[in-house]
MILOVO-732443 format. One record per residue (C-alpha): residue number from 1; residue in one letter; y, x, z. Coordinates in Angstrom, 1 decimal, decimal comma. Example, Ala and Ser with C-alpha at 12.3 -4.5 7.8 and 13.67 -1.06 7.14 Angstrom:
<nodes>
<node k="1" r="A" yy="-4,5" xx="12,3" zz="7,8"/>
<node k="2" r="S" yy="-1,1" xx="13,7" zz="7,1"/>
</nodes>
This chain:
<nodes>
<node k="1" r="M" yy="13,0" xx="-4,8" zz="10,4"/>
<node k="2" r="V" yy="12,9" xx="-6,5" zz="7,0"/>
<node k="3" r="A" yy="12,1" xx="-10,2" zz="6,4"/>
<node k="4" r="P" yy="8,7" xx="-11,2" zz="4,9"/>
<node k="5" r="E" yy="8,8" xx="-12,6" zz="1,4"/>
<node k="6" r="V" yy="7,0" xx="-15,1" zz="-0,7"/>
<node k="7" r="V" yy="5,2" xx="-13,4" zz="-3,6"/>
<node k="8" r="G" yy="3,4" xx="-14,8" zz="-6,7"/>
<node k="9" r="T" yy="3,0" xx="-18,4" zz="-7,6"/>
<node k="10" r="A" yy="1,7" xx="-21,2" zz="-5,4"/>
<node k="11" r="T" yy="-1,5" xx="-23,0" zz="-6,2"/>
<node k="12" r="T" yy="-1,5" xx="-26,8" zz="-5,7"/>
<node k="13" r="F" yy="-3,9" xx="-29,7" zz="-5,1"/>
<node k="14" r="A" yy="-3,1" xx="-33,4" zz="-5,9"/>
<node k="15" r="S" yy="-5,3" xx="-36,4" zz="-5,8"/>
<node k="16" r="A" yy="-4,5" xx="-40,1" zz="-6,0"/>
<node k="17" r="T" yy="-8,0" xx="-41,1" zz="-4,9"/>
<node k="18" r="S" yy="-9,5" xx="-41,5" zz="-1,5"/>
<node k="19" r="G" yy="-11,0" xx="-38,5" zz="0,2"/>
<node k="20" r="A" yy="-11,1" xx="-36,4" zz="3,4"/>
<node k="21" r="T" yy="-10,6" xx="-32,9" zz="1,9"/>
<node k="22" r="V" yy="-7,9" xx="-30,8" zz="0,3"/>
<node k="23" r="V" yy="-9,2" xx="-27,9" zz="-1,9"/>
<node k="24" r="L" yy="-6,8" xx="-25,1" zz="-2,7"/>
<node k="25" r="D" yy="-7,5" xx="-22,1" zz="-5,0"/>
<node k="26" r="R" yy="-6,7" xx="-18,7" zz="-3,7"/>
<node k="27" r="P" yy="-3,4" xx="-17,5" zz="-5,2"/>
<node k="28" r="G" yy="-3,5" xx="-14,5" zz="-7,5"/>
<node k="29" r="G" yy="-2,6" xx="-11,1" zz="-6,2"/>
<node k="30" r="V" yy="-3,7" xx="-11,3" zz="-2,6"/>
<node k="31" r="Q" yy="-3,7" xx="-8,0" zz="-0,8"/>
<node k="32" r="D" yy="-4,9" xx="-6,7" zz="2,6"/>
<node k="33" r="G" yy="-2,2" xx="-7,4" zz="5,2"/>
<node k="34" r="D" yy="-0,9" xx="-10,5" zz="3,4"/>
<node k="35" r="M" yy="-0,6" xx="-13,9" zz="5,0"/>
<node k="36" r="L" yy="-1,8" xx="-17,0" zz="3,2"/>
<node k="37" r="V" yy="0,1" xx="-20,2" zz="3,9"/>
<node k="38" r="A" yy="-1,1" xx="-23,8" zz="3,1"/>
<node k="39" r="V" yy="1,0" xx="-26,9" zz="3,4"/>
<node k="40" r="L" yy="-1,0" xx="-30,2" zz="3,5"/>
<node k="41" r="R" yy="-0,1" xx="-33,9" zz="3,5"/>
<node k="42" r="T" yy="-2,1" xx="-37,2" zz="3,6"/>
<node k="43" r="P" yy="-0,7" xx="-40,7" zz="4,2"/>
<node k="44" r="G" yy="-3,2" xx="-41,7" zz="6,8"/>
<node k="45" r="S" yy="-1,6" xx="-43,5" zz="9,8"/>
<node k="46" r="T" yy="-4,9" xx="-43,7" zz="11,7"/>
<node k="47" r="S" yy="-6,2" xx="-40,1" zz="11,6"/>
<node k="48" r="P" yy="-7,5" xx="-39,1" zz="15,0"/>
<node k="49" r="T" yy="-8,0" xx="-35,5" zz="14,0"/>
<node k="50" r="D" yy="-6,1" xx="-32,8" zz="12,1"/>
<node k="51" r="F" yy="-7,2" xx="-30,8" zz="9,1"/>
<node k="52" r="T" yy="-9,5" xx="-27,9" zz="10,0"/>
<node k="53" r="L" yy="-10,7" xx="-24,7" zz="8,4"/>
<node k="54" r="S" yy="-12,1" xx="-21,7" zz="10,2"/>
<node k="55" r="G" yy="-9,6" xx="-18,8" zz="10,3"/>
<node k="56" r="W" yy="-6,5" xx="-21,0" zz="9,8"/>
<node k="57" r="T" yy="-3,9" xx="-21,9" zz="12,4"/>
<node k="58" r="R" yy="-1,5" xx="-24,9" zz="12,4"/>
<node k="59" r="R" yy="2,2" xx="-23,9" zz="12,7"/>
<node k="60" r="G" yy="5,3" xx="-25,9" zz="13,2"/>
<node k="61" r="Y" yy="5,0" xx="-29,1" zz="15,2"/>
<node k="62" r="T" yy="1,8" xx="-30,1" zz="17,0"/>
<node k="63" r="F" yy="-0,5" xx="-32,5" zz="15,3"/>
<node k="64" r="I" yy="0,0" xx="-36,1" zz="16,4"/>
<node k="65" r="P" yy="-3,1" xx="-38,4" zz="16,3"/>
<node k="66" r="N" yy="-2,7" xx="-41,7" zz="14,5"/>
<node k="67" r="D" yy="0,9" xx="-41,0" zz="13,6"/>
<node k="68" r="A" yy="2,4" xx="-43,9" zz="11,6"/>
<node k="69" r="A" yy="5,7" xx="-42,1" zz="11,4"/>
<node k="70" r="G" yy="4,8" xx="-38,6" zz="10,1"/>
<node k="71" r="R" yy="1,3" xx="-39,3" zz="9,0"/>
<node k="72" r="V" yy="-0,7" xx="-36,0" zz="8,6"/>
<node k="73" r="T" yy="1,6" xx="-33,2" zz="7,6"/>
<node k="74" r="G" yy="1,2" xx="-29,5" zz="8,5"/>
<node k="75" r="I" yy="1,8" xx="-25,8" zz="7,8"/>
<node k="76" r="F" yy="-1,3" xx="-23,6" zz="8,2"/>
<node k="77" r="T" yy="-1,5" xx="-19,8" zz="8,1"/>
<node k="78" r="H" yy="-4,3" xx="-17,3" zz="7,6"/>
<node k="79" r="P" yy="-4,1" xx="-13,5" zz="8,0"/>
<node k="80" r="V" yy="-5,7" xx="-11,5" zz="5,2"/>
<node k="81" r="T" yy="-7,5" xx="-8,5" zz="6,7"/>
<node k="82" r="S" yy="-9,8" xx="-7,9" zz="3,7"/>
<node k="83" r="A" yy="-8,7" xx="-9,4" zz="0,4"/>
<node k="84" r="A" yy="-12,0" xx="-8,5" zz="-1,2"/>
<node k="85" r="S" yy="-13,7" xx="-10,8" zz="1,3"/>
<node k="86" r="E" yy="-11,5" xx="-13,9" zz="0,7"/>
<node k="87" r="P" yy="-13,1" xx="-16,9" zz="-1,1"/>
<node k="88" r="A" yy="-12,0" xx="-18,2" zz="-4,4"/>
<node k="89" r="S" yy="-10,9" xx="-21,5" zz="-2,8"/>
<node k="90" r="Y" yy="-10,3" xx="-23,0" zz="0,6"/>
<node k="91" r="T" yy="-11,5" xx="-26,5" zz="1,6"/>
<node k="92" r="F" yy="-9,5" xx="-28,2" zz="4,5"/>
<node k="93" r="T" yy="-11,3" xx="-31,2" zz="6,0"/>
<node k="94" r="K" yy="-10,3" xx="-34,0" zz="8,3"/>
<node k="95" r="S" yy="-12,5" xx="-36,7" zz="9,9"/>
<node k="96" r="V" yy="-11,1" xx="-39,7" zz="8,1"/>
<node k="97" r="A" yy="-10,6" xx="-40,2" zz="4,4"/>
<node k="98" r="D" yy="-7,1" xx="-41,1" zz="3,1"/>
<node k="99" r="A" yy="-5,9" xx="-42,8" zz="-0,1"/>
<node k="100" r="R" yy="-4,0" xx="-39,7" zz="-1,4"/>
<node k="101" r="R" yy="-4,0" xx="-36,0" zz="-0,7"/>
<node k="102" r="V" yy="-1,6" xx="-33,1" zz="-1,7"/>
<node k="103" r="G" yy="-1,3" xx="-29,5" zz="-0,8"/>
<node k="104" r="A" yy="0,1" xx="-26,1" zz="-1,8"/>
<node k="105" r="M" yy="-0,9" xx="-22,5" zz="-1,0"/>
<node k="106" r="F" yy="1,0" xx="-19,3" zz="-1,4"/>
<node k="107" r="I" yy="1,2" xx="-15,7" zz="-0,3"/>
<node k="108" r="V" yy="3,7" xx="-14,3" zz="2,2"/>
<node k="109" r="R" yy="3,9" xx="-10,5" zz="2,3"/>
<node k="110" r="G" yy="5,3" xx="-8,3" zz="5,1"/>
<node k="111" r="V" yy="4,4" xx="-10,5" zz="8,1"/>
<node k="112" r="D" yy="3,5" xx="-8,9" zz="11,4"/>
<node k="113" r="L" yy="0,0" xx="-10,2" zz="11,6"/>
<node k="114" r="T" yy="-0,4" xx="-9,2" zz="15,2"/>
<node k="115" r="D" yy="2,5" xx="-11,4" zz="16,4"/>
<node k="116" r="P" yy="3,6" xx="-13,5" zz="13,4"/>
<node k="117" r="V" yy="5,6" xx="-16,3" zz="14,9"/>
<node k="118" r="L" yy="9,2" xx="-16,0" zz="16,1"/>
<node k="119" r="G" yy="9,7" xx="-19,7" zz="16,5"/>
<node k="120" r="Q" yy="8,5" xx="-23,1" zz="15,2"/>
<node k="121" r="S" yy="9,7" xx="-26,6" zz="14,9"/>
<node k="122" r="T" yy="8,9" xx="-29,4" zz="17,3"/>
<node k="123" r="G" yy="10,1" xx="-32,4" zz="15,3"/>
<node k="124" r="W" yy="12,5" xx="-34,1" zz="12,8"/>
<node k="125" r="N" yy="15,1" xx="-36,8" zz="12,6"/>
<node k="126" r="A" yy="14,6" xx="-39,6" zz="10,1"/>
<node k="127" r="S" yy="17,5" xx="-41,8" zz="11,2"/>
<node k="128" r="G" yy="19,5" xx="-40,9" zz="8,1"/>
<node k="129" r="S" yy="16,7" xx="-41,7" zz="5,7"/>
<node k="130" r="P" yy="16,4" xx="-40,8" zz="2,8"/>
<node k="131" r="T" yy="18,0" xx="-37,6" zz="4,3"/>
<node k="132" r="I" yy="15,5" xx="-36,1" zz="6,7"/>
<node k="133" r="V" yy="16,7" xx="-33,5" zz="9,2"/>
<node k="134" r="L" yy="14,4" xx="-30,7" zz="10,6"/>
<node k="135" r="N" yy="15,6" xx="-30,4" zz="14,1"/>
<node k="136" r="P" yy="16,8" xx="-26,9" zz="15,2"/>
<node k="137" r="F" yy="14,6" xx="-24,7" zz="17,4"/>
<node k="138" r="A" yy="14,9" xx="-21,4" zz="19,2"/>
<node k="139" r="V" yy="13,9" xx="-18,1" zz="17,5"/>
<node k="140" r="A" yy="12,8" xx="-15,2" zz="19,6"/>
<node k="141" r="S" yy="14,8" xx="-12,5" zz="17,7"/>
<node k="142" r="A" yy="17,8" xx="-12,2" zz="15,4"/>
<node k="143" r="D" yy="15,9" xx="-9,6" zz="13,3"/>
<node k="144" r="P" yy="15,6" xx="-10,7" zz="9,6"/>
<node k="145" r="A" yy="12,7" xx="-13,1" zz="9,3"/>
<node k="146" r="L" yy="11,3" xx="-15,7" zz="6,9"/>
<node k="147" r="F" yy="11,9" xx="-19,3" zz="7,6"/>
<node k="148" r="L" yy="9,3" xx="-21,5" zz="5,9"/>
<node k="149" r="Y" yy="9,8" xx="-25,3" zz="5,9"/>
<node k="150" r="A" yy="8,2" xx="-28,4" zz="4,4"/>
<node k="151" r="W" yy="9,2" xx="-32,1" zz="4,0"/>
<node k="152" r="A" yy="6,7" xx="-34,8" zz="3,1"/>
<node k="153" r="T" yy="7,1" xx="-38,5" zz="2,3"/>
<node k="154" r="E" yy="5,6" xx="-41,5" zz="0,5"/>
<node k="155" r="I" yy="7,6" xx="-42,3" zz="-2,7"/>
<node k="156" r="V" yy="7,5" xx="-45,9" zz="-3,9"/>
<node k="157" r="S" yy="8,0" xx="-47,1" zz="-7,5"/>
<node k="158" r="P" yy="10,3" xx="-46,8" zz="-9,4"/>
<node k="159" r="N" yy="11,8" xx="-43,8" zz="-7,5"/>
<node k="160" r="A" yy="11,4" xx="-40,2" zz="-8,6"/>
<node k="161" r="T" yy="9,5" xx="-37,7" zz="-6,5"/>
<node k="162" r="E" yy="12,0" xx="-34,9" zz="-6,9"/>
<node k="163" r="P" yy="14,4" xx="-34,5" zz="-3,9"/>
<node k="164" r="T" yy="18,1" xx="-34,9" zz="-4,7"/>
<node k="165" r="A" yy="19,2" xx="-32,2" zz="-2,2"/>
<node k="166" r="T" yy="17,2" xx="-29,3" zz="-0,7"/>
<node k="167" r="P" yy="17,8" xx="-26,2" zz="1,5"/>
<node k="168" r="G" yy="16,9" xx="-22,6" zz="0,7"/>
<node k="169" r="T" yy="14,6" xx="-21,7" zz="-2,2"/>
<node k="170" r="A" yy="11,9" xx="-24,0" zz="-3,5"/>
<node k="171" r="I" yy="8,3" xx="-22,8" zz="-3,4"/>
<node k="172" r="A" yy="6,4" xx="-25,9" zz="-4,5"/>
<node k="173" r="L" yy="6,8" xx="-29,7" zz="-5,1"/>
<node k="174" r="V" yy="3,5" xx="-31,5" zz="-5,1"/>
<node k="175" r="P" yy="3,3" xx="-35,3" zz="-5,8"/>
<node k="176" r="S" yy="-0,1" xx="-37,0" zz="-5,7"/>
<node k="177" r="S" yy="0,4" xx="-38,3" zz="-9,2"/>
<node k="178" r="A" yy="2,9" xx="-38,1" zz="-12,0"/>
<node k="179" r="G" yy="5,3" xx="-40,8" zz="-13,2"/>
<node k="180" r="T" yy="7,0" xx="-43,5" zz="-11,1"/>
<node k="181" r="G" yy="4,7" xx="-46,4" zz="-11,5"/>
<node k="182" r="S" yy="2,8" xx="-46,1" zz="-8,2"/>
<node k="183" r="I" yy="3,1" xx="-44,9" zz="-4,6"/>
<node k="184" r="R" yy="3,1" xx="-41,1" zz="-4,5"/>
<node k="185" r="T" yy="2,3" xx="-38,9" zz="-1,5"/>
<node k="186" r="T" yy="4,7" xx="-36,0" zz="-2,0"/>
<node k="187" r="V" yy="5,4" xx="-32,6" zz="-0,3"/>
<node k="188" r="W" yy="8,2" xx="-30,2" zz="-0,9"/>
<node k="189" r="V" yy="8,0" xx="-26,6" zz="0,4"/>
<node k="190" r="G" yy="10,8" xx="-24,0" zz="0,6"/>
<node k="191" r="S" yy="12,0" xx="-20,9" zz="2,4"/>
<node k="192" r="E" yy="15,0" xx="-18,8" zz="3,4"/>
<node k="193" r="V" yy="15,7" xx="-15,5" zz="5,2"/>
<node k="194" r="L" yy="16,9" xx="-16,1" zz="8,7"/>
<node k="195" r="A" yy="18,6" xx="-13,6" zz="11,1"/>
<node k="196" r="S" yy="19,5" xx="-15,7" zz="14,1"/>
<node k="197" r="T" yy="18,2" xx="-16,8" zz="17,4"/>
<node k="198" r="S" yy="18,4" xx="-20,4" zz="16,3"/>
<node k="199" r="S" yy="16,9" xx="-22,0" zz="13,2"/>
<node k="200" r="G" yy="19,8" xx="-24,4" zz="12,8"/>
<node k="201" r="S" yy="19,4" xx="-27,9" zz="11,3"/>
<node k="202" r="K" yy="18,0" xx="-28,1" zz="7,8"/>
<node k="203" r="S" yy="17,9" xx="-31,3" zz="5,8"/>
<node k="204" r="L" yy="16,4" xx="-32,6" zz="2,6"/>
<node k="205" r="T" yy="17,3" xx="-35,8" zz="0,7"/>
<node k="206" r="W" yy="14,8" xx="-37,9" zz="-1,3"/>
<node k="207" r="S" yy="15,8" xx="-40,7" zz="-3,7"/>
<node k="208" r="S" yy="13,9" xx="-42,9" zz="-1,3"/>
<node k="209" r="A" yy="11,6" xx="-42,1" zz="1,6"/>
<node k="210" r="A" yy="8,9" xx="-43,7" zz="3,8"/>
<node k="211" r="A" yy="6,7" xx="-42,3" zz="6,5"/>
<node k="212" r="Q" yy="8,6" xx="-39,0" zz="6,2"/>
<node k="213" r="A" yy="8,0" xx="-35,8" zz="8,1"/>
<node k="214" r="A" yy="9,5" xx="-32,3" zz="8,3"/>
<node k="215" r="T" yy="8,1" xx="-29,1" zz="9,8"/>
<node k="216" r="G" yy="8,9" xx="-25,4" zz="9,9"/>
<node k="217" r="V" yy="8,0" xx="-21,9" zz="11,2"/>
<node k="218" r="V" yy="9,8" xx="-18,6" zz="11,4"/>
<node k="219" r="L" yy="7,6" xx="-15,5" zz="10,5"/>
<node k="220" r="R" yy="8,3" xx="-12,1" zz="12,0"/>
<node k="221" r="G" yy="8,5" xx="-9,1" zz="9,6"/>
<node k="222" r="L" yy="7,1" xx="-5,6" zz="9,8"/>
<node k="223" r="N" yy="9,0" xx="-2,3" zz="10,3"/>
<node k="224" r="V" yy="11,6" xx="-1,5" zz="7,7"/>
<node k="225" r="V" yy="11,0" xx="1,3" zz="5,1"/>
<node k="226" r="S" yy="13,8" xx="1,9" zz="2,6"/>
<node k="227" r="R" yy="15,3" xx="4,6" zz="0,4"/>
<node k="228" r="A" yy="18,8" xx="4,3" zz="-0,9"/>
<node k="229" r="G" yy="20,3" xx="5,7" zz="-4,0"/>
<node k="230" r="D" yy="21,9" xx="8,6" zz="-2,2"/>
<node k="231" r="G" yy="18,4" xx="9,7" zz="-1,1"/>
<node k="232" r="S" yy="18,6" xx="8,3" zz="2,4"/>
<node k="233" r="V" yy="15,3" xx="7,0" zz="3,8"/>
<node k="234" r="S" yy="15,1" xx="4,8" zz="6,9"/>
<node k="235" r="V" yy="12,3" xx="3,0" zz="8,8"/>
<node k="236" r="V" yy="13,3" xx="0,7" zz="11,6"/>
<node k="237" r="G" yy="11,0" xx="-1,5" zz="13,7"/>
<node k="238" r="S" yy="11,4" xx="-4,1" zz="16,4"/>
<node k="239" r="A" yy="12,2" xx="-3,1" zz="20,0"/>
<node k="240" r="T" yy="8,5" xx="-3,0" zz="21,0"/>
<node k="241" r="R" yy="7,6" xx="-1,0" zz="17,9"/>
<node k="242" r="A" yy="10,8" xx="1,0" zz="17,4"/>
<node k="243" r="L" yy="10,5" xx="3,6" zz="14,7"/>
<node k="244" r="A" yy="13,3" xx="5,1" zz="12,6"/>
<node k="245" r="V" yy="13,2" xx="7,8" zz="9,9"/>
<node k="246" r="A" yy="16,3" xx="8,8" zz="8,0"/>
<node k="247" r="V" yy="17,1" xx="11,4" zz="5,3"/>
<node k="248" r="V" yy="20,8" xx="11,5" zz="4,5"/>
<node k="249" r="A" yy="22,3" xx="12,9" zz="1,4"/>
<node k="250" r="S" yy="23,3" xx="16,1" zz="3,1"/>
<node k="251" r="G" yy="19,6" xx="16,8" zz="3,8"/>
<node k="252" r="G" yy="19,6" xx="15,6" zz="7,4"/>
<node k="253" r="V" yy="16,3" xx="14,2" zz="8,6"/>
<node k="254" r="S" yy="15,7" xx="12,1" zz="11,8"/>
<node k="255" r="V" yy="12,7" xx="10,3" zz="13,2"/>
<node k="256" r="T" yy="13,0" xx="8,1" zz="16,4"/>
<node k="257" r="G" yy="10,1" xx="6,4" zz="18,1"/>
<node k="258" r="A" yy="9,8" xx="3,7" zz="20,7"/>
<node k="259" r="A" yy="10,5" xx="4,5" zz="24,3"/>
<node k="260" r="S" yy="6,7" xx="4,6" zz="25,0"/>
<node k="261" r="A" yy="6,2" xx="7,2" zz="22,3"/>
<node k="262" r="A" yy="9,6" xx="8,6" zz="21,6"/>
<node k="263" r="V" yy="9,8" xx="11,3" zz="18,9"/>
<node k="264" r="T" yy="12,9" xx="12,7" zz="17,3"/>
<node k="265" r="V" yy="13,0" xx="15,0" zz="14,4"/>
<node k="266" r="S" yy="16,3" xx="16,0" zz="12,8"/>
<node k="267" r="R" yy="17,7" xx="18,4" zz="10,3"/>
<node k="268" r="A" yy="21,4" xx="18,8" zz="10,0"/>
<node k="269" r="A" yy="23,4" xx="19,7" zz="6,9"/>
<node k="270" r="D" yy="23,8" xx="23,3" zz="8,2"/>
<node k="271" r="G" yy="20,0" xx="23,7" zz="8,3"/>
<node k="272" r="A" yy="19,4" xx="23,1" zz="11,9"/>
<node k="273" r="V" yy="16,0" xx="21,4" zz="12,7"/>
<node k="274" r="S" yy="15,0" xx="19,8" zz="16,0"/>
<node k="275" r="V" yy="12,0" xx="17,8" zz="17,2"/>
<node k="276" r="S" yy="11,9" xx="16,0" zz="20,6"/>
<node k="277" r="G" yy="9,0" xx="14,0" zz="22,0"/>
<node k="278" r="A" yy="8,6" xx="11,7" zz="24,9"/>
<node k="279" r="A" yy="8,5" xx="13,1" zz="28,5"/>
<node k="280" r="A" yy="4,7" xx="13,2" zz="28,4"/>
<node k="281" r="V" yy="4,5" xx="15,2" zz="25,1"/>
<node k="282" r="A" yy="8,0" xx="16,7" zz="24,9"/>
<node k="283" r="V" yy="8,4" xx="19,1" zz="22,0"/>
<node k="284" r="A" yy="11,5" xx="20,6" zz="20,6"/>
<node k="285" r="V" yy="12,0" xx="22,8" zz="17,5"/>
<node k="286" r="S" yy="15,4" xx="23,9" zz="16,3"/>
<node k="287" r="R" yy="16,9" xx="26,3" zz="13,8"/>
<node k="288" r="A" yy="20,6" xx="26,8" zz="14,0"/>
<node k="289" r="A" yy="22,9" xx="27,8" zz="11,2"/>
<node k="290" r="D" yy="22,8" xx="31,4" zz="12,4"/>
<node k="291" r="G" yy="19,0" xx="31,5" zz="11,8"/>
<node k="292" r="V" yy="17,9" xx="31,1" zz="15,4"/>
<node k="293" r="V" yy="14,6" xx="29,2" zz="15,8"/>
<node k="294" r="A" yy="13,4" xx="27,7" zz="19,1"/>
<node k="295" r="V" yy="10,4" xx="25,8" zz="20,2"/>
<node k="296" r="V" yy="10,1" xx="24,1" zz="23,6"/>
<node k="297" r="G" yy="7,2" xx="22,0" zz="24,9"/>
<node k="298" r="A" yy="6,8" xx="19,6" zz="27,8"/>
<node k="299" r="A" yy="6,6" xx="20,9" zz="31,3"/>
<node k="300" r="V" yy="2,8" xx="20,9" zz="31,2"/>
<node k="301" r="A" yy="2,7" xx="23,1" zz="28,1"/>
<node k="302" r="V" yy="6,1" xx="24,8" zz="27,7"/>
<node k="303" r="V" yy="6,3" xx="27,3" zz="24,9"/>
<node k="304" r="G" yy="9,4" xx="29,0" zz="23,6"/>
<node k="305" r="V" yy="9,8" xx="31,1" zz="20,5"/>
<node k="306" r="A" yy="13,2" xx="32,4" zz="19,2"/>
<node k="307" r="V" yy="14,2" xx="34,7" zz="16,4"/>
<node k="308" r="A" yy="17,8" xx="35,7" zz="16,5"/>
<node k="309" r="A" yy="19,9" xx="37,0" zz="13,6"/>
<node k="310" r="P" yy="19,6" xx="40,7" zz="14,6"/>
<node k="311" r="G" yy="15,8" xx="40,5" zz="14,6"/>
<node k="312" r="A" yy="15,2" xx="39,7" zz="18,3"/>
<node k="313" r="V" yy="11,9" xx="37,9" zz="19,0"/>
<node k="314" r="T" yy="11,3" xx="35,8" zz="22,2"/>
<node k="315" r="V" yy="8,2" xx="34,0" zz="23,2"/>
<node k="316" r="G" yy="8,0" xx="32,0" zz="26,4"/>
<node k="317" r="A" yy="5,2" xx="30,0" zz="28,0"/>
<node k="318" r="V" yy="4,7" xx="28,1" zz="31,3"/>
<node k="319" r="A" yy="4,8" xx="30,0" zz="34,6"/>
<node k="320" r="S" yy="1,0" xx="30,4" zz="34,7"/>
<node k="321" r="V" yy="0,9" xx="32,3" zz="31,5"/>
<node k="322" r="A" yy="4,6" xx="33,2" zz="31,1"/>
<node k="323" r="L" yy="5,2" xx="35,7" zz="28,4"/>
<node k="324" r="V" yy="8,4" xx="37,0" zz="26,8"/>
<node k="325" r="V" yy="8,4" xx="39,6" zz="24,0"/>
<node k="326" r="A" yy="11,7" xx="40,9" zz="22,6"/>
<node k="327" r="V" yy="12,5" xx="43,4" zz="19,9"/>
<node k="328" r="D" yy="16,2" xx="44,1" zz="19,6"/>
<node k="329" r="A" yy="18,1" xx="45,5" zz="16,7"/>
<node k="330" r="V" yy="17,6" xx="49,1" zz="17,7"/>
<node k="331" r="G" yy="13,8" xx="48,7" zz="18,2"/>
<node k="332" r="A" yy="13,6" xx="48,3" zz="22,0"/>
<node k="333" r="V" yy="10,6" xx="46,2" zz="23,2"/>
<node k="334" r="T" yy="10,7" xx="44,1" zz="26,3"/>
<node k="335" r="V" yy="7,7" xx="42,2" zz="27,8"/>
<node k="336" r="V" yy="8,1" xx="39,9" zz="30,8"/>
<node k="337" r="G" yy="5,4" xx="37,6" zz="32,0"/>
<node k="338" r="A" yy="3,2" xx="36,4" zz="34,8"/>
<node k="339" r="A" yy="1,3" xx="39,0" zz="37,0"/>
<node k="340" r="V" yy="-1,6" xx="38,9" zz="34,5"/>
<node k="341" r="V" yy="-1,4" xx="38,0" zz="30,9"/>
<node k="342" r="K" yy="-5,0" xx="37,0" zz="30,0"/>
<node k="343" r="G" yy="-6,7" xx="37,5" zz="26,7"/>
<node k="344" r="P" yy="-8,3" xx="37,5" zz="24,3"/>
<node k="345" r="P" yy="-8,0" xx="35,6" zz="22,1"/>
<node k="346" r="F" yy="-5,2" xx="37,7" zz="20,6"/>
<node k="347" r="P" yy="-4,3" xx="37,6" zz="16,9"/>
<node k="348" r="D" yy="-6,1" xx="40,2" zz="14,9"/>
<node k="349" r="V" yy="-3,0" xx="42,1" zz="14,4"/>
<node k="350" r="L" yy="0,4" xx="41,6" zz="16,1"/>
<node k="351" r="T" yy="3,2" xx="43,6" zz="14,7"/>
<node k="352" r="L" yy="6,6" xx="43,7" zz="16,4"/>
<node k="353" r="A" yy="9,1" xx="45,4" zz="14,1"/>
<node k="354" r="G" yy="12,5" xx="46,8" zz="15,2"/>
<node k="355" r="G" yy="14,4" xx="49,1" zz="13,0"/>
<node k="356" r="V" yy="12,0" xx="51,6" zz="11,5"/>
<node k="357" r="D" yy="9,5" xx="51,4" zz="14,4"/>
<node k="358" r="Q" yy="6,3" xx="49,2" zz="14,5"/>
<node k="359" r="Y" yy="4,0" xx="48,2" zz="17,3"/>
<node k="360" r="T" yy="0,5" xx="47,0" zz="16,5"/>
<node k="361" r="L" yy="-2,0" xx="45,1" zz="18,8"/>
<node k="362" r="D" yy="-5,7" xx="45,2" zz="17,9"/>
<node k="363" r="G" yy="-7,2" xx="41,7" zz="18,5"/>
<node k="364" r="S" yy="-10,3" xx="43,2" zz="20,2"/>
<node k="365" r="V" yy="-8,4" xx="44,4" zz="23,3"/>
<node k="366" r="E" yy="-8,4" xx="42,3" zz="26,4"/>
<node k="367" r="V" yy="-5,3" xx="43,6" zz="28,2"/>
<node k="368" r="L" yy="-1,9" xx="44,3" zz="26,5"/>
<node k="369" r="T" yy="0,5" xx="46,8" zz="28,0"/>
<node k="370" r="L" yy="3,7" xx="47,6" zz="26,3"/>
<node k="371" r="E" yy="5,9" xx="50,4" zz="27,6"/>
<node k="372" r="A" yy="9,5" xx="51,0" zz="26,7"/>
<node k="373" r="R" yy="10,2" xx="54,3" zz="24,9"/>
</nodes>
């Protein structure tokens, strides 16, 4: 599994005037299968309801009504199933107007949209203000994932809005207004790749802070597809969607599926090829270095075909229609099968060649009898 990634440039919204909405433009380059992420902040300490917008889901800590400590701060996500149907902008609304409003929106690519969240924060620690700690939380898998986090605060004059210490990689910093001559509602958003069953503690330091909050979410990635410089190709999924495909420099090929739909295909450096399926649809095909080819199916539809180096041919089917045809190097023909081998359909012409002799079956006949000479 590979971690999702932030792509493109975030769009932002900042207002130093009272209002109950945050309007964010759609980032450029949105594709089907992407996830849009919005981070919002207002300073209202008496907000009974959260931001809402149909199709968007709050992530991270749960909204707290009338929160004088963290105010209204949240990460929201939206799966993109049809990029062509997405609007040009998104309006998030809350029931009470606030003096200032800020937000950022960006694209995350490679998220498992069917089950996107591996873990999310439940709270933060502001006792070391202006350093704010995002408390650690459990993560469901140690597969590589994307950890998104956000810190928000109210910056008072004459302090700068830029943090003095941050984790990970910055995605956006959005103050409600420029300069240092007023109170500024500010949000900082960042990310990092995580491969652990714990988020660990993350911290950010402001020059000063008031009514601060921190939140985060870990997003699950999709199956891995990669091709290395030596020509090797691999695809690896999570335990519930296990899938692996590899082509090594020697020419070997392998495909492995999950237990519920197991499939294996391999080709070794010596030219051998094999295919194996799950018990319900078991199929095996192999070609050894000496040129032998074999095909074997599941018990419900077993079929075997082999061509040996001397020219021998063998065909085997399940007991109800068992059939073996062999032509050895000197031209001898052997047929072994069930009491009755039914047909047609037969191929239009079946030729079994051994040495200089040939045996031809006309497809119009309904019973095949081969006698040794």
